[in-house]
Jmol script that loads the backbone (N, CA, C; Angstrom):
load data "model"
ATOM      1  N   MET A   1      14.960 150.773 136.850  1.00  0.00           N
ATOM      2  CA  MET A   1      15.361 150.572 135.331  1.00  0.00           C
ATOM      3  C   MET A   1      14.060 150.699 134.573  1.00  0.00           C
ATOM      4  N   GLU A   2      13.061 150.337 134.874  1.00  0.00           N
ATOM      5  CA  GLU A   2      11.917 150.712 133.945  1.00  0.00           C
ATOM      6  C   GLU A   2      11.419 151.972 133.914  1.00  0.00           C
ATOM      7  N   PHE A   3      11.732 152.782 134.880  1.00  0.00           N
ATOM      8  CA  PHE A   3      11.414 154.108 134.844  1.00  0.00           C
ATOM      9  C   PHE A   3      12.383 154.811 133.774  1.00  0.00           C
ATOM     10  N   ILE A   4      13.638 154.588 133.667  1.00  0.00           N
ATOM     11  CA  ILE A   4      14.683 155.202 132.670  1.00  0.00           C
ATOM     12  C   ILE A   4      14.058 154.678 131.227  1.00  0.00           C
ATOM     13  N   THR A   5      13.842 153.505 131.203  1.00  0.00           N
ATOM     14  CA  THR A   5      13.401 153.123 129.631  1.00  0.00           C
ATOM     15  C   THR A   5      12.128 153.621 129.332  1.00  0.00           C
ATOM     16  N   ALA A   6      11.200 153.728 130.191  1.00  0.00           N
ATOM     17  CA  ALA A   6       9.731 154.431 129.957  1.00  0.00           C
ATOM     18  C   ALA A   6      10.003 155.860 129.635  1.00  0.00           C
ATOM     19  N   ASN A   7      10.938 156.469 130.257  1.00  0.00           N
ATOM     20  CA  ASN A   7      10.912 158.032 130.013  1.00  0.00           C
ATOM     21  C   ASN A   7      12.246 158.420 129.394  1.00  0.00           C
ATOM     22  N   ALA A   8      12.815 157.495 128.640  1.00  0.00           N
ATOM     23  CA  ALA A   8      14.141 157.863 128.041  1.00  0.00           C
ATOM     24  C   ALA A   8      14.163 159.223 127.125  1.00  0.00           C
ATOM     25  N   GLY A   9      13.124 159.354 126.363  1.00  0.00           N
ATOM     26  CA  GLY A   9      13.065 160.391 125.511  1.00  0.00           C
ATOM     27  C   GLY A   9      12.831 161.692 126.161  1.00  0.00           C
ATOM     28  N   THR A  10      12.231 161.833 127.328  1.00  0.00           N
ATOM     29  CA  THR A  10      11.858 162.919 128.102  1.00  0.00           C
ATOM     30  C   THR A  10      13.397 163.353 128.784  1.00  0.00           C
ATOM     31  N   ILE A  11      14.186 162.230 129.356  1.00  0.00           N
ATOM     32  CA  ILE A  11      15.382 162.351 130.030  1.00  0.00           C
ATOM     33  C   ILE A  11      16.410 163.157 129.066  1.00  0.00           C
ATOM     34  N   ILE A  12      16.440 162.311 127.800  1.00  0.00           N
ATOM     35  CA  ILE A  12      17.339 162.961 126.778  1.00  0.00           C
ATOM     36  C   ILE A  12      17.176 164.481 126.480  1.00  0.00           C
ATOM     37  N   VAL A  13      15.861 164.833 126.097  1.00  0.00           N
ATOM     38  CA  VAL A  13      15.409 166.087 125.901  1.00  0.00           C
ATOM     39  C   VAL A  13      15.881 166.967 127.022  1.00  0.00           C
ATOM     40  N   GLY A  14      15.507 166.700 128.453  1.00  0.00           N
ATOM     41  CA  GLY A  14      15.949 167.344 129.465  1.00  0.00           C
ATOM     42  C   GLY A  14      17.378 167.669 129.461  1.00  0.00           C
ATOM     43  N   PHE A  15      18.157 166.617 129.190  1.00  0.00           N
ATOM     44  CA  PHE A  15      19.627 166.635 129.123  1.00  0.00           C
ATOM     45  C   PHE A  15      20.102 167.959 128.275  1.00  0.00           C
ATOM     46  N   ILE A  16      19.490 167.780 127.123  1.00  0.00           N
ATOM     47  CA  ILE A  16      19.863 168.646 126.010  1.00  0.00           C
ATOM     48  C   ILE A  16      19.691 170.063 126.296  1.00  0.00           C
ATOM     49  N   VAL A  17      18.376 170.196 126.787  1.00  0.00           N
ATOM     50  CA  VAL A  17      17.938 171.536 127.292  1.00  0.00           C
ATOM     51  C   VAL A  17      18.800 172.139 128.302  1.00  0.00           C
ATOM     52  N   PHE A  18      19.251 171.254 129.314  1.00  0.00           N
ATOM     53  CA  PHE A  18      20.105 171.707 130.449  1.00  0.00           C
ATOM     54  C   PHE A  18      21.506 172.031 129.991  1.00  0.00           C
ATOM     55  N   GLY A  19      21.768 171.436 128.839  1.00  0.00           N
ATOM     56  CA  GLY A  19      23.277 171.720 128.217  1.00  0.00           C
ATOM     57  C   GLY A  19      23.195 172.908 127.527  1.00  0.00           C
ATOM     58  N   LEU A  20      22.123 173.220 126.855  1.00  0.00           N
ATOM     59  CA  LEU A  20      21.990 174.543 125.990  1.00  0.00           C
ATOM     60  C   LEU A  20      21.877 175.592 127.048  1.00  0.00           C
ATOM     61  N   LEU A  21      21.278 175.415 128.138  1.00  0.00           N
ATOM     62  CA  LEU A  21      21.065 176.442 129.192  1.00  0.00           C
ATOM     63  C   LEU A  21      22.340 176.790 129.644  1.00  0.00           C
ATOM     64  N   ALA A  22      23.306 175.728 129.971  1.00  0.00           N
ATOM     65  CA  ALA A  22      24.663 175.965 130.557  1.00  0.00           C
ATOM     66  C   ALA A  22      25.504 176.568 129.723  1.00  0.00           C
ATOM     67  N   LEU A  23      25.483 176.318 128.470  1.00  0.00           N
ATOM     68  CA  LEU A  23      26.217 177.039 127.490  1.00  0.00           C
ATOM     69  C   LEU A  23      25.955 178.417 127.398  1.00  0.00           C
ATOM     70  N   ILE A  24      24.733 178.803 127.505  1.00  0.00           N
ATOM     71  CA  ILE A  24      24.279 180.217 127.209  1.00  0.00           C
ATOM     72  C   ILE A  24      24.838 180.860 128.480  1.00  0.00           C
ATOM     73  N   ILE A  25      24.527 180.519 129.746  1.00  0.00           N
ATOM     74  CA  ILE A  25      25.144 180.960 130.949  1.00  0.00           C
ATOM     75  C   ILE A  25      26.674 181.292 130.954  1.00  0.00           C
ATOM     76  N   VAL A  26      27.364 180.272 130.453  1.00  0.00           N
ATOM     77  CA  VAL A  26      28.803 180.250 130.316  1.00  0.00           C
ATOM     78  C   VAL A  26      29.179 181.356 129.506  1.00  0.00           C
ATOM     79  N   ARG A  27      28.625 181.517 128.250  1.00  0.00           N
ATOM     80  CA  ARG A  27      28.727 182.402 127.357  1.00  0.00           C
ATOM     81  C   ARG A  27      28.531 183.875 127.822  1.00  0.00           C
ATOM     82  N   MET A  28      27.525 183.950 128.667  1.00  0.00           N
ATOM     83  CA  MET A  28      27.030 185.314 129.197  1.00  0.00           C
ATOM     84  C   MET A  28      28.278 185.868 130.412  1.00  0.00           C
ATOM     85  N   ILE A  29      28.551 184.761 131.016  1.00  0.00           N
ATOM     86  CA  ILE A  29      29.700 185.133 132.001  1.00  0.00           C
ATOM     87  C   ILE A  29      31.057 185.532 131.327  1.00  0.00           C
ATOM     88  N   LEU A  30      31.122 184.762 130.258  1.00  0.00           N
ATOM     89  CA  LEU A  30      32.602 184.952 129.772  1.00  0.00           C
ATOM     90  C   LEU A  30      32.485 186.554 128.834  1.00  0.00           C
ATOM     91  N   ASN A  31      31.344 186.814 128.318  1.00  0.00           N
ATOM     92  CA  ASN A  31      31.082 188.068 127.737  1.00  0.00           C
ATOM     93  C   ASN A  31      31.353 189.038 128.793  1.00  0.00           C
ATOM     94  N   HIS A  32      30.710 188.865 130.035  1.00  0.00           N
ATOM     95  CA  HIS A  32      30.706 189.793 131.046  1.00  0.00           C
ATOM     96  C   HIS A  32      32.260 190.307 131.464  1.00  0.00           C
ATOM     97  N   ARG A  33      33.101 189.000 131.505  1.00  0.00           N
ATOM     98  CA  ARG A  33      34.300 189.266 131.936  1.00  0.00           C
ATOM     99  C   ARG A  33      35.202 189.990 130.833  1.00  0.00           C
ATOM    100  N   LYS A  34      34.767 189.921 129.607  1.00  0.00           N
ATOM    101  CA  LYS A  34      35.509 190.592 128.585  1.00  0.00           C
ATOM    102  C   LYS A  34      34.953 192.047 128.533  1.00  0.00           C
ATOM    103  N   GLY A  35      33.861 192.387 129.134  1.00  0.00           N
ATOM    104  CA  GLY A  35      33.435 193.808 129.117  1.00  0.00           C
ATOM    105  C   GLY A  35      32.502 194.076 128.029  1.00  0.00           C
ATOM    106  N   LYS A  36      31.758 192.904 127.431  1.00  0.00           N
ATOM    107  CA  LYS A  36      30.944 193.155 126.252  1.00  0.00           C
ATOM    108  C   LYS A  36      29.508 193.106 127.023  1.00  0.00           C
ATOM    109  N   THR A  37      29.251 193.954 127.818  1.00  0.00           N
ATOM    110  CA  THR A  37      28.078 194.178 128.589  1.00  0.00           C
ATOM    111  C   THR A  37      26.901 195.249 127.849  1.00  0.00           C
ATOM    112  N   CYS A  38      27.468 195.753 126.909  1.00  0.00           N
ATOM    113  CA  CYS A  38      26.701 196.846 126.368  1.00  0.00           C
ATOM    114  C   CYS A  38      25.265 196.445 126.082  1.00  0.00           C
ATOM    115  N   CYS A  39      24.313 197.047 126.201  1.00  0.00           N
ATOM    116  CA  CYS A  39      22.848 196.658 125.963  1.00  0.00           C
ATOM    117  C   CYS A  39      22.445 196.980 124.578  1.00  0.00           C
ATOM    118  N   GLY A  40      23.206 197.788 123.889  1.00  0.00           N
ATOM    119  CA  GLY A  40      22.965 198.030 122.362  1.00  0.00           C
ATOM    120  C   GLY A  40      22.114 199.314 122.244  1.00  0.00           C
ATOM    121  N   CYS A  41      21.581 200.059 123.302  1.00  0.00           N
ATOM    122  CA  CYS A  41      20.776 201.021 123.113  1.00  0.00           C
ATOM    123  C   CYS A  41      21.340 202.343 122.908  1.00  0.00           C
ATOM    124  N   GLY A  42      22.628 202.373 123.105  1.00  0.00           N
ATOM    125  CA  GLY A  42      23.308 203.773 122.749  1.00  0.00           C
ATOM    126  C   GLY A  42      23.312 204.857 123.984  1.00  0.00           C
ATOM    127  N   CYS A  43      22.743 204.342 125.115  1.00  0.00           N
ATOM    128  CA  CYS A  43      22.802 205.158 126.206  1.00  0.00           C
ATOM    129  C   CYS A  43      24.310 205.668 126.950  1.00  0.00           C
ATOM    130  N   ASP A  44      24.261 206.535 127.746  1.00  0.00           N
ATOM    131  CA  ASP A  44      25.463 206.989 128.215  1.00  0.00           C
ATOM    132  C   ASP A  44      26.152 206.132 129.158  1.00  0.00           C
ATOM    133  N   GLY A  45      25.502 205.132 129.752  1.00  0.00           N
ATOM    134  CA  GLY A  45      25.982 204.307 130.608  1.00  0.00           C
ATOM    135  C   GLY A  45      26.899 202.980 130.031  1.00  0.00           C
ATOM    136  N   CYS A  46      26.750 202.927 128.607  1.00  0.00           N
ATOM    137  CA  CYS A  46      27.364 201.803 128.072  1.00  0.00           C
ATOM    138  C   CYS A  46      28.686 202.036 127.647  1.00  0.00           C
ATOM    139  N   SER A  47      29.414 200.942 127.820  1.00  0.00           N
ATOM    140  CA  SER A  47      31.000 201.143 127.717  1.00  0.00           C
ATOM    141  C   SER A  47      31.441 201.266 126.258  1.00  0.00           C
ATOM    142  N   LYS A  48      30.474 201.100 125.279  1.00  0.00           N
ATOM    143  CA  LYS A  48      30.854 201.222 123.876  1.00  0.00           C
ATOM    144  C   LYS A  48      30.341 202.471 123.201  1.00  0.00           C
TER     145      LYS A  48
END
end "model"
wireframe off; spacefill off
backbone 0.3
color backbone group
């Protein structure tokens, strides 16, 4: 219990960073499933 109280700030920030990373990955997966994978460069391989 002492470890948690001594490092509470670090643990909370770690959870926040992990949550943001998870949201970014989920968004990337959903965009890929919707076909929004264009890189934006205008090359011939892009779907748009």
